[in-house]
N, CA, C and O atoms as a GROMACS GRO file, in nm:
protein
  604
    1MET      N    1   9.117  10.173  11.278
    1MET     CA    2   9.235  10.220  11.342
    1MET      C    3   9.221  10.371  11.356
    1MET      O    4   9.186  10.440  11.260
    2ARG      N    5   9.250  10.421  11.473
    2ARG     CA    6   9.242  10.565  11.499
    2ARG      C    7   9.366  10.609  11.575
    2ARG      O    8   9.427  10.530  11.648
    3GLY      N    9   9.403  10.733  11.558
    3GLY     CA   10   9.513  10.789  11.635
    3GLY      C   11   9.465  10.823  11.775
    3GLY      O   12   9.358  10.883  11.790
    4LYS      N   13   9.541  10.787  11.875
    4LYS     CA   14   9.505  10.816  12.014
    4LYS      C   15   9.494  10.967  12.033
    4LYS      O   16   9.580  11.044  11.990
    5GLY      N   17   9.386  11.008  12.098
    5GLY     CA   18   9.365  11.149  12.125
    5GLY      C   19   9.342  11.232  12.000
    5GLY      O   20   9.365  11.353  12.001
    6GLY      N   21   9.295  11.168  11.893
    6GLY     CA   22   9.265  11.242  11.770
    6GLY      C   23   9.388  11.271  11.684
    6GLY      O   24   9.379  11.349  11.590
    7THR      N   25   9.501  11.209  11.716
    7THR     CA   26   9.620  11.231  11.635
    7THR      C   27   9.604  11.166  11.498
    7THR      O   28   9.522  11.076  11.481
    8THR      N   29   9.683  11.212  11.403
    8THR     CA   30   9.678  11.157  11.268
    8THR      C   31   9.817  11.113  11.226
    8THR      O   32   9.917  11.150  11.287
    9GLY      N   33   9.822  11.034  11.120
    9GLY     CA   34   9.949  10.986  11.067
    9GLY      C   35   9.928  10.864  10.982
    9GLY      O   36   9.814  10.828  10.950
   10VAL      N   37  10.036  10.801  10.944
   10VAL     CA   38  10.031  10.681  10.862
   10VAL      C   39  10.042  10.561  10.955
   10VAL      O   40  10.126  10.559  11.045
   11ALA      N   41   9.957  10.461  10.932
   11ALA     CA   42   9.957  10.341  11.016
   11ALA      C   43   9.954  10.217  10.927
   11ALA      O   44   9.915  10.224  10.811
   12LEU      N   45   9.995  10.106  10.984
   12LEU     CA   46   9.994   9.980  10.913
   12LEU      C   47   9.918   9.877  10.995
   12LEU      O   48   9.950   9.855  11.112
   13ALA      N   49   9.818   9.815  10.934
   13ALA     CA   50   9.744   9.706  10.998
   13ALA      C   51   9.773   9.580  10.917
   13ALA      O   52   9.766   9.583  10.794
   14GLU      N   53   9.806   9.471  10.984
   14GLU     CA   54   9.839   9.348  10.915
   14GLU      C   55   9.752   9.235  10.967
   14GLU      O   56   9.719   9.229  11.085
   15VAL      N   57   9.713   9.144  10.876
   15VAL     CA   58   9.635   9.026  10.910
   15VAL      C   59   9.705   8.907  10.846
   15VAL      O   60   9.736   8.908  10.727
   16TYR      N   61   9.729   8.804  10.927
   16TYR     CA   62   9.792   8.682  10.877
   16TYR      C   63   9.704   8.563  10.911
   16TYR      O   64   9.645   8.557  11.019
   17ASP      N   65   9.694   8.469  10.819
   17ASP     CA   66   9.624   8.344  10.845
   17ASP      C   67   9.725   8.247  10.902
   17ASP      O   68   9.811   8.196  10.830
   18TYR      N   69   9.717   8.221  11.032
   18TYR     CA   70   9.815   8.134  11.096
   18TYR      C   71   9.760   7.994  11.124
   18TYR      O   72   9.824   7.914  11.193
   19SER      N   73   9.641   7.966  11.072
   19SER     CA   74   9.581   7.836  11.092
   19SER      C   75   9.667   7.727  11.031
   19SER      O   76   9.724   7.745  10.923
   20ARG      N   77   9.675   7.618  11.098
   20ARG     CA   78   9.753   7.505  11.047
   20ARG      C   79   9.662   7.405  10.974
   20ARG      O   80   9.707   7.298  10.933
   21LYS      N   81   9.536   7.441  10.959
   21LYS     CA   82   9.442   7.353  10.889
   21LYS      C   83   9.468   7.358  10.739
   21LYS      O   84   9.492   7.465  10.683
   22THR      N   85   9.464   7.244  10.675
   22THR     CA   86   9.481   7.236  10.531
   22THR      C   87   9.364   7.306  10.463
   22THR      O   88   9.248   7.286  10.499
   23GLY      N   89   9.396   7.389  10.366
   23GLY     CA   90   9.291   7.458  10.290
   23GLY      C   91   9.240   7.585  10.354
   23GLY      O   92   9.150   7.649  10.300
   24SER      N   93   9.294   7.624  10.467
   24SER     CA   94   9.251   7.748  10.531
   24SER      C   95   9.295   7.866  10.446
   24SER      O   96   9.410   7.874  10.404
   25ARG      N   97   9.201   7.960  10.420
   25ARG     CA   98   9.232   8.075  10.335
   25ARG      C   99   9.159   8.198  10.386
   25ARG      O  100   9.046   8.190  10.433
   26LEU      N  101   9.224   8.311  10.376
   26LEU     CA  102   9.160   8.438  10.405
   26LEU      C  103   9.074   8.473  10.284
   26LEU      O  104   9.126   8.479  10.172
   27ALA      N  105   8.945   8.497  10.303
   27ALA     CA  106   8.853   8.515  10.191
   27ALA      C  107   8.842   8.659  10.143
   27ALA      O  108   8.818   8.683  10.025
   28ASN      N  109   8.860   8.756  10.233
   28ASN     CA  110   8.844   8.897  10.197
   28ASN      C  111   8.910   8.984  10.300
   28ASN      O  112   8.912   8.952  10.419
   29ILE      N  113   8.964   9.094  10.255
   29ILE     CA  114   9.015   9.197  10.345
   29ILE      C  115   8.997   9.331  10.274
   29ILE      O  116   9.004   9.340  10.152
   30SER      N  117   8.973   9.435  10.353
   30SER     CA  118   8.954   9.567  10.293
   30SER      C  119   9.010   9.674  10.385
   30SER      O  120   9.030   9.652  10.504
   31ALA      N  121   9.033   9.791  10.327
   31ALA     CA  122   9.082   9.906  10.403
   31ALA      C  123   9.023  10.033  10.342
   31ALA      O  124   9.014  10.046  10.220
   32ARG      N  125   8.984  10.125  10.429
   32ARG     CA  126   8.931  10.254  10.383
   32ARG      C  127   9.027  10.362  10.429
   32ARG      O  128   9.076  10.360  10.542
   33ALA      N  129   9.054  10.458  10.341
   33ALA     CA  130   9.145  10.566  10.375
   33ALA      C  131   9.118  10.688  10.289
   33ALA      O  132   9.052  10.680  10.185
   34LEU      N  133   9.170  10.800  10.335
   34LEU     CA  134   9.162  10.923  10.259
   34LEU      C  135   9.275  10.924  10.156
   34LEU      O  136   9.392  10.914  10.192
   35VAL      N  137   9.239  10.934  10.030
   35VAL     CA  138   9.335  10.939   9.921
   35VAL      C  139   9.355  11.085   9.883
   35VAL      O  140   9.259  11.159   9.858
   36ARG      N  141   9.480  11.125   9.879
   36ARG     CA  142   9.515  11.261   9.836
   36ARG      C  143   9.608  11.250   9.716
   36ARG      O  144   9.616  11.145   9.653
   37SER      N  145   9.677  11.356   9.684
   37SER     CA  146   9.767  11.353   9.568
   37SER      C  147   9.909  11.315   9.611
   37SER      O  148   9.938  11.303   9.730
   38GLY      N  149   9.996  11.297   9.514
   38GLY     CA  150  10.136  11.264   9.542
   38GLY      C  151  10.150  11.129   9.608
   38GLY      O  152  10.092  11.030   9.563
   39ASP      N  153  10.227  11.125   9.716
   39ASP     CA  154  10.250  11.000   9.789
   39ASP      C  155  10.140  10.969   9.890
   39ASP      O  156  10.144  10.865   9.956
   40ASN      N  157  10.044  11.055   9.905
   40ASN     CA  158   9.936  11.037  10.002
   40ASN      C  159   9.822  10.958   9.939
   40ASN      O  160   9.713  11.010   9.914
   41VAL      N  161   9.849  10.830   9.915
   41VAL     CA  162   9.756  10.741   9.848
   41VAL      C  163   9.721  10.625   9.941
   41VAL      O  164   9.779  10.612  10.049
   42LEU      N  165   9.628  10.542   9.899
   42LEU     CA  166   9.593  10.422   9.975
   42LEU      C  167   9.677  10.307   9.921
   42LEU      O  168   9.672  10.276   9.802
   43ILE      N  169   9.755  10.244  10.010
   43ILE     CA  170   9.844  10.135   9.970
   43ILE      C  171   9.804  10.010  10.045
   43ILE      O  172   9.790  10.010  10.167
   44GLY      N  173   9.785   9.903   9.971
   44GLY     CA  174   9.752   9.774  10.030
   44GLY      C  175   9.854   9.670   9.986
   44GLY      O  176   9.886   9.660   9.867
   45GLY      N  177   9.904   9.593  10.080
   45GLY     CA  178   9.997   9.487  10.048
   45GLY      C  179   9.931   9.352  10.060
   45GLY      O  180   9.842   9.334  10.144
   46LEU      N  181   9.973   9.258   9.978
   46LEU     CA  182   9.920   9.123   9.990
   46LEU      C  183  10.028   9.023   9.951
   46LEU      O  184  10.116   9.052   9.872
   47MET      N  185  10.017   8.904  10.010
   47MET     CA  186  10.110   8.796   9.982
   47MET      C  187  10.033   8.676   9.932
   47MET      O  188   9.928   8.642   9.986
   48VAL      N  189  10.085   8.611   9.830
   48VAL     CA  190  10.030   8.485   9.784
   48VAL      C  191  10.130   8.379   9.828
   48VAL      O  192  10.246   8.381   9.789
   49ARG      N  193  10.083   8.288   9.910
   49ARG     CA  194  10.170   8.182   9.964
   49ARG      C  195  10.138   8.050   9.898
   49ARG      O  196  10.037   8.036   9.830
   50GLY      N  197  10.226   7.953   9.920
   50GLY     CA  198  10.204   7.819   9.868
   50GLY      C  199  10.284   7.793   9.743
   50GLY      O  200  10.381   7.863   9.713
   51ASN      N  201  10.242   7.691   9.670
   51ASN     CA  202  10.315   7.647   9.551
   51ASN      C  203  10.238   7.668   9.422
   51ASN      O  204  10.286   7.631   9.315
   52SER      N  205  10.120   7.727   9.432
   52SER     CA  206  10.040   7.745   9.311
   52SER      C  207   9.982   7.885   9.307
   52SER      O  208   9.981   7.958   9.407
   53SER      N  209   9.934   7.922   9.191
   53SER     CA  210   9.876   8.054   9.171
   53SER      C  211   9.742   8.066   9.244
   53SER      O  212   9.679   7.967   9.279
   54THR      N  213   9.700   8.190   9.264
   54THR     CA  214   9.575   8.221   9.334
   54THR      C  215   9.496   8.321   9.253
   54THR      O  216   9.550   8.419   9.202
   55LYS      N  217   9.364   8.295   9.241
   55LYS     CA  218   9.276   8.388   9.171
   55LYS      C  219   9.217   8.485   9.272
   55LYS      O  220   9.163   8.445   9.375
   56LEU      N  221   9.230   8.615   9.241
   56LEU     CA  222   9.181   8.720   9.329
   56LEU      C  223   9.103   8.823   9.250
   56LEU      O  224   9.123   8.839   9.129
   57VAL      N  225   9.013   8.893   9.318
   57VAL     CA  226   8.950   9.012   9.263
   57VAL      C  227   8.990   9.127   9.354
   57VAL      O  228   8.973   9.121   9.476
   58LEU      N  229   9.044   9.232   9.294
   58LEU     CA  230   9.082   9.353   9.365
   58LEU      C  231   8.990   9.465   9.320
   58LEU      O  232   8.960   9.478   9.201
   59ARG      N  233   8.946   9.546   9.415
   59ARG     CA  234   8.857   9.658   9.382
   59ARG      C  235   8.901   9.785   9.453
   59ARG      O  236   8.952   9.780   9.566
   60ALA      N  237   8.881   9.897   9.387
   60ALA     CA  238   8.900  10.029   9.447
   60ALA      C  239   8.769  10.104   9.428
   60ALA      O  240   8.733  10.142   9.317
   61LEU      N  241   8.701  10.125   9.539
   61LEU     CA  242   8.567  10.188   9.534
   61LEU      C  243   8.573  10.331   9.585
   61LEU      O  244   8.652  10.365   9.672
   62GLY      N  245   8.488  10.413   9.529
   62GLY     CA  246   8.476  10.552   9.572
   62GLY      C  247   8.333  10.599   9.560
   62GLY      O  248   8.265  10.618   9.661
   63PRO      N  249   8.284  10.619   9.437
   63PRO     CA  250   8.151  10.675   9.417
   63PRO      C  251   8.039  10.598   9.488
   63PRO      O  252   7.947  10.660   9.542
   64SER      N  253   8.046  10.466   9.489
   64SER     CA  254   7.938  10.388   9.551
   64SER      C  255   7.936  10.400   9.703
   64SER      O  256   7.836  10.363   9.765
   65LEU      N  257   8.042  10.452   9.764
   65LEU     CA  258   8.044  10.468   9.909
   65LEU      C  259   7.944  10.574   9.957
   65LEU      O  260   7.900  10.571  10.072
   66SER      N  261   7.910  10.666   9.869
   66SER     CA  262   7.814  10.771   9.906
   66SER      C  263   7.680  10.714   9.948
   66SER      O  264   7.610  10.772  10.031
   67ALA      N  265   7.642  10.601   9.890
   67ALA     CA  266   7.515  10.537   9.925
   67ALA      C  267   7.514  10.488  10.069
   67ALA      O  268   7.408  10.461  10.125
   68TYR      N  269   7.632  10.476  10.130
   68TYR     CA  270   7.643  10.429  10.268
   68TYR      C  271   7.674  10.544  10.365
   68TYR      O  272   7.718  10.521  10.477
   69GLY      N  273   7.651  10.667  10.318
   69GLY     CA  274   7.670  10.782  10.405
   69GLY      C  275   7.812  10.836  10.412
   69GLY      O  276   7.841  10.922  10.494
   70ILE      N  277   7.899  10.786  10.327
   70ILE     CA  278   8.037  10.835  10.325
   70ILE      C  279   8.040  10.969  10.253
   70ILE      O  280   8.002  10.978  10.136
   71VAL      N  281   8.083  11.071  10.324
   71VAL     CA  282   8.093  11.205  10.266
   71VAL      C  283   8.233  11.220  10.206
   71VAL      O  284   8.329  11.165  10.259
   72ASN      N  285   8.244  11.291  10.098
   72ASN     CA  286   8.372  11.315  10.030
   72ASN      C  287   8.434  11.187   9.975
   72ASN      O  288   8.556  11.168   9.985
   73ALA      N  289   8.353  11.100   9.918
   73ALA     CA  290   8.405  10.978   9.856
   73ALA      C  291   8.488  11.014   9.733
   73ALA      O  292   8.459  11.112   9.664
   74LEU      N  293   8.590  10.935   9.707
   74LEU     CA  294   8.676  10.957   9.591
   74LEU      C  295   8.594  10.936   9.464
   74LEU      O  296   8.537  10.828   9.445
   75ALA      N  297   8.587  11.036   9.379
   75ALA     CA  298   8.497  11.035   9.264
   75ALA      C  299   8.538  10.937   9.154
   75ALA      O  300   8.452  10.882   9.085
   76ASP      N  301   8.668  10.916   9.136
   76ASP     CA  302   8.714  10.831   9.026
   76ASP      C  303   8.846  10.765   9.065
   76ASP      O  304   8.953  10.815   9.030
   77PRO      N  305   8.841  10.652   9.137
   77PRO     CA  306   8.965  10.586   9.180
   77PRO      C  307   9.033  10.509   9.067
   77PRO      O  308   8.966  10.456   8.978
   78THR      N  309   9.165  10.504   9.072
   78THR     CA  310   9.242  10.417   8.985
   78THR      C  311   9.312  10.314   9.073
   78THR      O  312   9.334  10.337   9.192
   79LEU      N  313   9.346  10.200   9.013
   79LEU     CA  314   9.407  10.090   9.089
   79LEU      C  315   9.529  10.038   9.014
   79LEU      O  316   9.521  10.003   8.896
   80GLU      N  317   9.641  10.034   9.085
   80GLU     CA  318   9.765   9.979   9.031
   80GLU      C  319   9.800   9.855   9.111
   80GLU      O  320   9.777   9.850   9.232
   81LEU      N  321   9.856   9.754   9.045
   81LEU     CA  322   9.907   9.636   9.113
   81LEU      C  323  10.053   9.619   9.074
   81LEU      O  324  10.086   9.611   8.955
   82HIS      N  325  10.140   9.614   9.174
   82HIS     CA  326  10.284   9.600   9.153
   82HIS      C  327  10.332   9.470   9.215
   82HIS      O  328  10.279   9.425   9.317
   83ASP      N  329  10.434   9.408   9.153
   83ASP     CA  330  10.491   9.287   9.211
   83ASP      C  331  10.594   9.324   9.317
   83ASP      O  332  10.615   9.441   9.346
   84GLY      N  333  10.658   9.223   9.375
   84GLY     CA  334  10.754   9.243   9.482
   84GLY      C  335  10.876   9.324   9.442
   84GLY      O  336  10.947   9.374   9.530
   85ASN      N  337  10.902   9.340   9.313
   85ASN     CA  338  11.013   9.421   9.264
   85ASN      C  339  10.970   9.564   9.232
   85ASN      O  340  11.052   9.646   9.192
   86GLY      N  341  10.840   9.592   9.250
   86GLY     CA  342  10.789   9.725   9.220
   86GLY      C  343  10.743   9.742   9.076
   86GLY      O  344  10.700   9.850   9.037
   87THR      N  345  10.751   9.636   8.997
   87THR     CA  346  10.709   9.642   8.857
   87THR      C  347  10.557   9.644   8.848
   87THR      O  348  10.489   9.565   8.914
   88LEU      N  349  10.504   9.733   8.766
   88LEU     CA  350  10.360   9.741   8.746
   88LEU      C  351  10.312   9.615   8.675
   88LEU      O  352  10.355   9.585   8.564
   89VAL      N  353  10.222   9.541   8.740
   89VAL     CA  354  10.165   9.418   8.685
   89VAL      C  355  10.038   9.449   8.608
   89VAL      O  356  10.015   9.394   8.500
   90ARG      N  357   9.955   9.537   8.664
   90ARG     CA  358   9.826   9.569   8.603
   90ARG      C  359   9.782   9.707   8.650
   90ARG      O  360   9.813   9.747   8.763
   91PHE      N  361   9.710   9.778   8.564
   91PHE     CA  362   9.652   9.908   8.598
   91PHE      C  363   9.507   9.906   8.554
   91PHE      O  364   9.474   9.849   8.450
   92ASN      N  365   9.418   9.968   8.633
   92ASN     CA  366   9.279   9.979   8.593
   92ASN      C  367   9.224  10.113   8.638
   92ASN      O  368   9.248  10.158   8.750
   93ASP      N  369   9.149  10.177   8.548
   93ASP     CA  370   9.080  10.301   8.582
   93ASP      C  371   8.932  10.270   8.601
   93ASP      O  372   8.881  10.284   8.712
   94ASN      N  373   8.863  10.230   8.498
   94ASN     CA  374   8.721  10.197   8.509
   94ASN      C  375   8.704  10.048   8.484
   94ASN      O  376   8.741   9.998   8.377
   95TRP      N  377   8.650   9.977   8.580
   95TRP     CA  378   8.650   9.831   8.579
   95TRP      C  379   8.585   9.770   8.454
   95TRP      O  380   8.623   9.660   8.414
   96GLY      N  381   8.490   9.839   8.393
   96GLY     CA  382   8.420   9.783   8.278
   96GLY      C  383   8.479   9.816   8.143
   96GLY      O  384   8.425   9.775   8.041
   97ASP      N  385   8.590   9.891   8.139
   97ASP     CA  386   8.647   9.933   8.012
   97ASP      C  387   8.698   9.816   7.927
   97ASP      O  388   8.692   9.822   7.804
   98ASN      N  389   8.747   9.712   7.990
   98ASN     CA  390   8.796   9.595   7.918
   98ASN      C  391   8.690   9.486   7.930
   98ASN      O  392   8.661   9.439   8.040
   99ALA      N  393   8.631   9.446   7.818
   99ALA     CA  394   8.518   9.352   7.819
   99ALA      C  395   8.554   9.218   7.882
   99ALA      O  396   8.474   9.161   7.956
  100VAL      N  397   8.673   9.166   7.853
  100VAL     CA  398   8.714   9.038   7.910
  100VAL      C  399   8.728   9.050   8.061
  100VAL      O  400   8.680   8.965   8.136
  101GLN      N  401   8.796   9.155   8.104
  101GLN     CA  402   8.813   9.180   8.248
  101GLN      C  403   8.678   9.198   8.316
  101GLN      O  404   8.655   9.141   8.423
  102ALA      N  405   8.591   9.276   8.257
  102ALA     CA  406   8.459   9.302   8.316
  102ALA      C  407   8.379   9.171   8.331
  102ALA      O  408   8.310   9.151   8.431
  103ARG      N  409   8.389   9.084   8.232
  103ARG     CA  410   8.318   8.955   8.240
  103ARG      C  411   8.374   8.870   8.353
  103ARG      O  412   8.297   8.810   8.428
  104GLN      N  413   8.506   8.865   8.366
  104GLN     CA  414   8.567   8.785   8.474
  104GLN      C  415   8.521   8.836   8.611
  104GLN      O  416   8.489   8.756   8.699
  105ILE      N  417   8.519   8.966   8.628
  105ILE     CA  418   8.477   9.024   8.756
  105ILE      C  419   8.328   8.997   8.779
  105ILE      O  420   8.288   8.959   8.889
  106SER      N  421   8.247   9.018   8.677
  106SER     CA  422   8.103   8.998   8.690
  106SER      C  423   8.068   8.854   8.726
  106SER      O  424   7.976   8.831   8.805
  107LEU      N  425   8.140   8.758   8.670
  107LEU     CA  426   8.112   8.617   8.699
  107LEU      C  427   8.136   8.582   8.846
  107LEU      O  428   8.079   8.484   8.896
  108THR      N  429   8.218   8.659   8.915
  108THR     CA  430   8.242   8.634   9.058
  108THR      C  431   8.132   8.693   9.146
  108THR      O  432   8.124   8.662   9.265
  109GLY      N  433   8.047   8.779   9.088
  109GLY     CA  434   7.946   8.849   9.167
  109GLY      C  435   8.002   8.968   9.241
  109GLY      O  436   7.937   9.021   9.331
  110LEU      N  437   8.122   9.012   9.205
  110LEU     CA  438   8.189   9.120   9.277
  110LEU      C  439   8.207   9.246   9.192
  110LEU      O  440   8.294   9.328   9.221
  111ALA      N  441   8.127   9.261   9.090
  111ALA     CA  442   8.139   9.379   9.004
  111ALA      C  443   8.104   9.505   9.083
  111ALA      O  444   8.001   9.509   9.150
  112PRO      N  445   8.188   9.610   9.075
  112PRO     CA  446   8.153   9.736   9.138
  112PRO      C  447   8.022   9.790   9.082
  112PRO      O  448   7.986   9.760   8.968
  113THR      N  449   7.952   9.869   9.160
  113THR     CA  450   7.822   9.921   9.117
  113THR      C  451   7.833  10.049   9.036
  113THR      O  452   7.735  10.091   8.974
  114ASP      N  453   7.949  10.112   9.035
  114ASP     CA  454   7.968  10.236   8.960
  114ASP      C  455   8.079  10.214   8.857
  114ASP      O  456   8.186  10.162   8.892
  115ILE      N  457   8.055  10.251   8.733
  115ILE     CA  458   8.151  10.228   8.625
  115ILE      C  459   8.283  10.300   8.648
  115ILE      O  460   8.386  10.257   8.594
  116ARG      N  461   8.285  10.408   8.726
  116ARG     CA  462   8.408  10.483   8.752
  116ARG      C  463   8.500  10.412   8.851
  116ARG      O  464   8.616  10.450   8.866
  117GLU      N  465   8.449  10.309   8.917
  117GLU     CA  466   8.531  10.238   9.015
  117GLU      C  467   8.624  10.140   8.944
  117GLU      O  468   8.599  10.100   8.830
  118SER      N  469   8.730  10.103   9.012
  118SER     CA  470   8.832  10.017   8.952
  118SER      C  471   8.820   9.875   9.004
  118SER      O  472   8.780   9.852   9.118
  119GLY      N  473   8.855   9.780   8.919
  119GLY     CA  474   8.855   9.641   8.959
  119GLY      C  475   8.938   9.558   8.865
  119GLY      O  476   8.952   9.590   8.747
  120MET      N  477   8.991   9.450   8.917
  120MET     CA  478   9.067   9.358   8.833
  120MET      C  479   9.056   9.217   8.887
  120MET      O  480   9.059   9.194   9.008
  121ALA      N  481   9.042   9.124   8.795
  121ALA     CA  482   9.047   8.981   8.827
  121ALA      C  483   9.184   8.935   8.784
  121ALA      O  484   9.220   8.944   8.667
  122VAL      N  485   9.261   8.884   8.880
  122VAL     CA  486   9.399   8.847   8.850
  122VAL      C  487   9.428   8.706   8.901
  122VAL      O  488   9.368   8.660   8.998
  123THR      N  489   9.520   8.641   8.835
  123THR     CA  490   9.574   8.514   8.882
  123THR      C  491   9.720   8.542   8.912
  123THR      O  492   9.800   8.569   8.822
  124LEU      N  493   9.755   8.534   9.040
  124LEU     CA  494   9.888   8.571   9.085
  124LEU      C  495   9.969   8.451   9.130
  124LEU      O  496   9.917   8.361   9.197
  125GLU      N  497  10.094   8.450   9.093
  125GLU     CA  498  10.187   8.349   9.139
  125GLU      C  499  10.229   8.382   9.282
  125GLU      O  500  10.215   8.497   9.325
  126PRO      N  501  10.280   8.283   9.357
  126PRO     CA  502  10.325   8.313   9.493
  126PRO      C  503  10.426   8.428   9.493
  126PRO      O  504  10.514   8.436   9.408
  127GLY      N  505  10.410   8.516   9.590
  127GLY     CA  506  10.498   8.632   9.602
  127GLY      C  507  10.429   8.746   9.673
  127GLY      O  508  10.316   8.732   9.720
  128ASN      N  509  10.498   8.858   9.680
  128ASN     CA  510  10.448   8.978   9.746
  128ASN      C  511  10.400   9.077   9.641
  128ASN      O  512  10.460   9.091   9.534
  129TYR      N  513  10.291   9.146   9.672
  129TYR     CA  514  10.232   9.242   9.580
  129TYR      C  515  10.188   9.366   9.656
  129TYR      O  516  10.156   9.360   9.775
  130THR      N  517  10.186   9.478   9.586
  130THR     CA  518  10.139   9.604   9.643
  130THR      C  519  10.034   9.664   9.550
  130THR      O  520  10.055   9.673   9.430
  131ALA      N  521   9.923   9.704   9.608
  131ALA     CA  522   9.817   9.772   9.533
  131ALA      C  523   9.816   9.918   9.576
  131ALA      O  524   9.830   9.949   9.694
  132ILE      N  525   9.798  10.007   9.480
  132ILE     CA  526   9.795  10.150   9.507
  132ILE      C  527   9.666  10.208   9.449
  132ILE      O  528   9.637  10.192   9.331
  133VAL      N  529   9.590  10.276   9.534
  133VAL     CA  530   9.468  10.345   9.491
  133VAL      C  531   9.498  10.494   9.486
  133VAL      O  532   9.542  10.553   9.585
  134ARG      N  533   9.474  10.553   9.371
  134ARG     CA  534   9.494  10.697   9.352
  134ARG      C  535   9.364  10.757   9.300
  134ARG      O  536   9.275  10.685   9.254
  135GLY      N  537   9.353  10.888   9.308
  135GLY     CA  538   9.242  10.959   9.247
  135GLY      C  539   9.281  11.002   9.107
  135GLY      O  540   9.387  11.060   9.087
  136LYS      N  541   9.194  10.973   9.010
  136LYS     CA  542   9.222  11.014   8.872
  136LYS      C  543   9.241  11.165   8.868
  136LYS      O  544   9.166  11.240   8.932
  137ASP      N  545   9.339  11.210   8.794
  137ASP     CA  546   9.371  11.353   8.780
  137ASP      C  547   9.402  11.417   8.914
  137ASP      O  548   9.368  11.534   8.937
  138ASN      N  549   9.466  11.341   9.004
  138ASN     CA  550   9.506  11.390   9.137
  138ASN      C  551   9.388  11.435   9.223
  138ASN      O  552   9.404  11.521   9.310
  139SER      N  553   9.271  11.378   9.199
  139SER     CA  554   9.156  11.409   9.284
  139SER      C  555   9.174  11.341   9.418
  139SER      O  556   9.259  11.252   9.433
  140PHE      N  557   9.096  11.381   9.517
  140PHE     CA  558   9.110  11.322   9.649
  140PHE      C  559   8.974  11.295   9.711
  140PHE      O  560   8.874  11.356   9.672
  141GLY      N  561   8.973  11.204   9.806
  141GLY     CA  562   8.851  11.166   9.877
  141GLY      C  563   8.869  11.032   9.944
  141GLY      O  564   8.977  10.972   9.935
  142LEU      N  565   8.766  10.985  10.010
  142LEU     CA  566   8.771  10.856  10.079
  142LEU      C  567   8.751  10.742   9.980
  142LEU      O  568   8.664  10.747   9.893
  143ALA      N  569   8.834  10.638   9.994
  143ALA     CA  570   8.826  10.522   9.905
  143ALA      C  571   8.833  10.395   9.988
  143ALA      O  572   8.881  10.395  10.101
  144LEU      N  573   8.784  10.288   9.928
  144LEU     CA  574   8.788  10.156   9.990
  144LEU      C  575   8.864  10.064   9.895
  144LEU      O  576   8.831  10.053   9.777
  145PHE      N  577   8.967   9.996   9.948
  145PHE     CA  578   9.041   9.896   9.872
  145PHE      C  579   9.003   9.759   9.926
  145PHE      O  580   9.002   9.738  10.047
  146GLU      N  581   8.971   9.665   9.835
  146GLU     CA  582   8.928   9.531   9.876
  146GLU      C  583   9.002   9.424   9.796
  146GLU      O  584   9.032   9.442   9.679
  147VAL      N  585   9.028   9.313   9.863
  147VAL     CA  586   9.084   9.194   9.798
  147VAL      C  587   8.994   9.076   9.834
  147VAL      O  588   8.964   9.054   9.951
  148TYR      N  589   8.951   9.003   9.733
  148TYR     CA  590   8.866   8.886   9.752
  148TYR      C  591   8.934   8.762   9.695
  148TYR      O  592   8.994   8.768   9.588
  149ASP      N  593   8.924   8.652   9.765
  149ASP     CA  594   8.967   8.522   9.713
  149ASP      C  595   8.861   8.478   9.613
  149ASP      O  596   8.744   8.464   9.649
  150ALA      N  597   8.900   8.456   9.490
  150ALA     CA  598   8.804   8.418   9.385
  150ALA      C  599   8.826   8.275   9.337
  150ALA      O  600   8.790   8.242   9.224
  151GLN      N  601   8.885   8.191   9.420
  151GLN     CA  602   8.911   8.050   9.383
  151GLN      C  603   8.780   7.978   9.365
  151GLN      O  604   8.780   7.858   9.334
   0.00000   0.00000   0.00000
């Protein structure tokens, strides 16, 4: 997404699975943005639909983006997950800090390549959720937020 004529601002891109096929699921979605301090963060929304819980892996990448030519990558991203009421469900700074969490992420094959990156394996009940990527200690840079279906 780009601003017409080089303009800048806040934009919202939405993707919905409208297939009527049984078992149809969105497997992955990601967004890259410049993370700054204060309210200038990367925000991703997601909905869990249906009657049962869903297993997901969420990641906030920064340092590993440099290997792909991304200049000014966010050096140390943090990841927050909030429920539909705004209540903090989970927070992660370095994906490998919690051994149980790190094992769950690693078993999916989706472990971040840099220990400073954030990740969480979660089982979410149906509802709306918001993920927020910030720079540790109000640092700024380009970050990538990803959601994977881990069913």
